[in-house]
N, C-alpha and C positions, 0 to 999 in steps of 0.2 A: 556890275550886272552879271558877270560870270559866276560870282560867288552866290548870288541870289538863285541862279539856276541850279547850282550844285546843291544848295540847301533844299530847294523844292524837290530835286531828284532824290535826295536822301530821305525826305519825308515820305515820298511815294513808296520807296523801297521798304521803309519801316511799316507803312500801312499795309502793303501787299504781304509782308511777312506775317503780320498780325492776323490778317484775313485768312491766310493759309493755315495758321496755327488754330484759329477758331474753327475752321471747316474740318480739320482733322479731329478736333476734340468733340465736335457735335455728334450727337447720336443719330443713327439713321431714322428717317421718317417712318412712323408707324401710324397708319390711319386710325386704328382702334384706340390707341392711346390719345391721339388728337381729338377724336370724337368724344371720348369720356371726359377729357379735360376742358374742351372749349365749346362744344355744341350743346344747345339747350335740349333737354330730354322732353320733347313735346309729343312724342308718339310712343305708345306702349307696344309691346311685341304683337298684340292682336290688331294693331293699326288704328286703335281708337285714340283720339286726341284727348289729353287730360287723364282723368281717372279711369281705371279699368272698368268696363261695363257701362260707361256713360254713352247714352244713345239720345241724340237730338231728334225730336219728332217734328218740330216745325220752327219757323222763325217769323218775326214780325218787326219790321224796321231794322234796327241794329242789334236786336236781341234774339237769342235762341232759347228754346225751351226743351227740357228733357222729358222722358216718359213719366217722371214723378211730378212734373209741373214746375220744377225749379227753373229760374230765369238766369241766363248768362249773357253778359255783354260780349258780342262777337268781335274780338280783336283780330281775328284771322280772316276776316272777310276779303274777298277778291275785289277787283276794281268795280265790277257791276254792283255788287252788294254794298260796297262803300258808298257809291253814288246814289243807288236806288233804295237800298235796304231790302230785307227779306219780305216777300209777300206784298209788294206795292200794288194796290188794287187798281189804280189808274193805269199803270203800265200793263197789267194783266188784261183789263178791259180793252185797251187799245190793241193789244195783240190778238184778242179774240175777234174784235171787229174787223181788223185788217186781214186776218186769216180767212174770214168768210169771203172777202172781196177777191182775194188772189186765187184761191181754189186751185192751185197747181197750173196756172196759166190757161185754164179753160174759160175763155171769154165768150160772151154772147155773139161776138163777131164770128167766131169759129163756127157756130151753129148756122148762121146765115150763109157763110161761104160754103160750108159743107153741103147745104141744101142745093146749091147750084152745081155741084160736081155731078158727073154722070154716074 
């Protein structure tokens, strides 16, 4: 039993030594090098996704359209667009209808109560 414990301790010492040697040999972390090597180049310096000068003018469903009428599948959509798509007419009509009802909390009851105030 003691010999097994000694063997385990010896293995741990070798592993620790190898780890220290690796850490000493490793280059310091450079974010610019990491970015160039591992990150996808999805944005141009002007902030436009994809090709330089690309301007999306509208979307419908899961597709986007540029100013020249080219169609693109929107792989970068957020959670709402993924669920609803761009330009969902039913959602828009619901928003318009409910926006008229709410009107910033100005309800007809307020008018009646206000009339009773001195």
